[in-house]
N, C-alpha and C positions, 0 to 999 in steps of 0.2 A: 643133482645134489639130493642127498637123503632127506635133508630137512624140508625141501620143497615137496617131496612125496608125502611127508607126514602132514604138512599143512593142508595138501590137497585131500588127503583121506579124511582128516577131521572136518574139513569144509564140506566135502561131498564124498561120503563113504563108498558110493558105488564106483568111484574112480579106481579102486583097488582091483576091479575086475580086469583091467588091462595090464596088471603087472605079471612079469615072468619071475622065474626064481631069483635072479639077481635083484630084481625090484623089490620083492618081498624081503630079501635079506637087508637091503638098504633101509626100507621102511621100518623094520623091526629094530635095526641098529639105532636109527634116529629116535624112535620112540623110547627105547630104553635110555639112551643118553640124556634125552630131555625129560625123563621121568613122566612121560605121557603114555606109557604103553597100557596102563589100566584104562585110561580114557579112550584110547584107540580101540581096545578090545570091546568096550561097550558101544562105541560108535559104529563099528563095522559088523559086529556080531559074528556068529559062527557060519552063517550061510554064505557070506561073501569070501570066506578064507579057504585056501586049499587045505586038504587033509593034514599036510605036514605042519601047517601054521596053527591049526586049531588048538592043539595042546598048549602052545605058547600063550595064546590069547586067553585061554581058560585059566591057566595058572596066574597070569597077570590080573585077571579080574578077581580071582580068589585072594591073591595077595593084597589088592587094594581094599577089598572088603575086610580082610583081617586088620590092615593098618587103620581103617576107619574105626573099627571096634576098639583098638588099642588107644587111638587118639581120644575117643569119647571117655574111655576108662581113665586115661591120664588127666583129662579135664576134670572129671569127677574127683579124682584124688587131690588135684590142686585145690579145688573148692573146699574139700574136706580139711586140707592142711591150713588154709587161710581162713576157715571158719565163716565163710560168706560167699556171696555171689562172685563169679569170675567172668570177666569180659574177654571173650575169645577172639583171636585174630587169625587170619589166613586160613589154611586148609581145614583145621579143626572147626573153625567157625562155619565154613561152607557145608561141612558134613553135618554138624550139629543142627544147622538151620534147614537141612534138606535141600539145598540149592543145587542147580545143575552144575555149577563149578566144582562141587564136591564129588561128582559122580565119577568113579574110577580113579580119583586123585590119590596119589601116594603122598603120605603126610609123614614128614620127618620130625621136627621139633614141635612142641606145644608152645604156642605164642599167646601171651595174655597181655592186657593193658591195665595199668593201675596208676593212680595219681603219684606224681613224684615225691610228694611229701609223705607217702606211705611206703617208700622203698625199704626203709629200714625194717618196718613191721612185716612186709612181705618176705623179705630176705630171711628174717628169723624164723617165720612160720615154715618156709620151705626147708631150711636147714633142719628144723626139729623133725620134719616128716621124711627126711632121708635124702634130700638133694644136696649135692656137693659141687664145688666150683670145678669148671673144666680148665680155665686159664689159671696157671700157676706162675705165670710171669708177672713181676710187680709192675712193669711198664704197661703191659696189656690191661691189667686190672685197674690201674690208675687212669688209663686212657678211656676205658669204658665209663668209669664212674664220673669223670670230669667232663667228657665231651660227647659221649654217645647217647642214643635215645633208649638205651636199655641197660639192665644190669649185665655183668659178665655172664655168659651162659653157664647153666648148671645141669647136672646129670644125676639121675636117681641111682643110688648106690646099689640097689637091688634090681630094679627093673631095666636099668641101662637106657632110660629114656630121657631126652634132654628137654628143658624148658627155657624159654627166653622171656623175661619180664620186661616189658616196654613201659615207658612213661609217656612217650610220644611216638610219632611214626617216622621221623627223620632226625638225623644227628643234630645236636644242639648248635653245632658249628655250620650247618647247611644254610644255603642262601634263602631257602623257604623256611617258614616257621608255622607249621600247621597248628591249628587251635586244639590242643589236646583235650582241654576241658569240654569244648564242644563235642568232640568225639565221644566222650564218656557220658555227657548229659543226654545225648540223643540215641544212646544205645537201646537196643531192643531185647527185652527178656524173652527167652525161649523155654526156660524152666525156672524153678525157684532158685536154682544154683548157678545157671549159666546165662549169659547174654552175649549178643554180637552187636557190631556196629550197624548203623542204619544202612539200607541198600546204597544210598549215595555215598556214604563214608566208606563203605567197603570198596567201592570203585576208586575213590580217592586214595585210599591206602595202598591198593594194588598198583595204581599208577605212580604213586610216589616211590614205591619200591623199585618199580621197573625203570622209570625214566629220570627220576630226580635223586637217585641214590647209588644204584649198583652199576655194574659194568656190562649188564645185559646177559650174563651167563645164566642159562636156563630161562631165557626171556620168552621162549615160545609157549612154555607153560604158563607164565605170568600173563602173557597176552591172551592165552585161551581163557584164563580166569576172567580177565576183563571183558572179553567177548561175551561170556556167559552172564556175568553180573550186570552188563548193560541192559539185559532183557528185563531187569527188575526195577529199574530206576525211572524217576520222572526227570525228563531232560532239563526242564527249567530249574528244578531243585538241585540237580547235579551241578549245573553252572553256578548256582549260588554257593553251594558248599565248596566247590573247587576254588572259587574266588576267596572264600573265607580262609581256606587252608593255604592260599598263595600258590596253587598249582593249576590254575586255569589253563595255561598254555600246554602243560604236560597232559592234562586230561584231553584237550582237544586233539593233540597229536595221537594219544592212545586210541581215541575213537577212530581216527583215520587209519592207523595201523591195523586195528582189529577188523575194520571193514575191508581193507585191502587184502589181508591174508586169510581171514576166516569168514567174512561176510558173504562173498560170492555174488553180491549184487552189482549195481552200476560201478563202472570204473572209477577209482578214486583219484582226486587230483592231488598228487603227492609232491612235497617239497624235496629239494636235494637232501636236506637233513633226514627226512623220512626215509629216503632211499638208502642213506648210509646205515641208519638203524636197522632197516630190513636186511642189508648185507650182513650186518653183524649177527642178526638173529638166525640167518640161514647158513652160517659159516660152519658146515659139517660135510665131510666126505662120505662116501657110500658105506664106510665102516663105522659111521657115527662119530669119528674123530673130529675135533675142532680144527678148522682151517683158517686162513687169512690172519696169520699171526701178528702182523703189523697193525692190522685194524683192531684185533682184540686187544693189543697193547695200548693203542690209542684210547679205547674205551675204558681200560683199566685206569689210565692216568686221569681221564675225564671224571670217573667215579670219585676219585680222591679230590680233584679239583672242585667238584660240586660240594664236597663234604666240609671243606676247610679253607681258610684263607691261605694265600701263596707261601707266606713265611712259615706258618704252621705245617703246611703240606711238606715243604722241603725238609723240615726238622723231622717230621714223622716218617717219611720215606727213608731218610738217611738212618734213622734209628732202626727201622725194620730191616733195611739192607744190612746194617752192621750185625744184626742178630741172625742173619742167614736167610731171611725171607726173600724169595724171588718169584715174581709173577710167572704163571705157567704160560 
């Protein structure tokens, strides 16, 4: 499987020396599909790649550097629009803080965290600075505002860059209820305009996104983030923070998964559930296309089950189905 090749290359870059042409094709396809090709390029370097592959990796590295610059510029523009410090999340935070998780990382949206009681103020500031709503559907807009952990996504009308404004890190209907105020109170300033979550809260956020919310699409990149972020945390403090945010079980599982796939150390004792998650994470063929459709669909249903109670879930899925949405 191409995903297994990607995991092996990130874990031990020298493993690519054994690849033939088809192996390199599969590795590059998986890295592109998982948006890890910039990270892969930095991990293996030019010396380990054949001549035909080096331009691909060079372009990926340069693209990642360009995206990092754009992300930091967008963060600065958001701080300017809001007239004060901005608390960064995810990829932009990793790059801004100079963390290993940000090296070679492709960054899509700008994600920020602000108090829920300030959402109207933040929304108005971003609108005035050129950001506009992406969601035009009244149902989607109402769903975000009533039940989600963020405003509906916005995009800048001139720069075509999106921003997601969070007021916590899991949907309000989720079974876990992270302490959003604690996240903000323990944030770490990196400039007079930008701050990031504490190292332990960065792990908690990434774990929540991977295991307590989504359907694990793109999960290899999220797990790589976690693997890198774990190098910066105090284990005891991480346990305390995970418990405070109600995701202690998820953090423990993420640690096992990261060690099993990327750690390369002693063999992990994995549960049946761990192995199912790994099966979902590695579900790609040698062209980078997702496989195991039934397993993917099961995780899609699970992601919604985690987000909302059964009655609400049934109503939401029926409404989305009626509007023409179909899971891929």
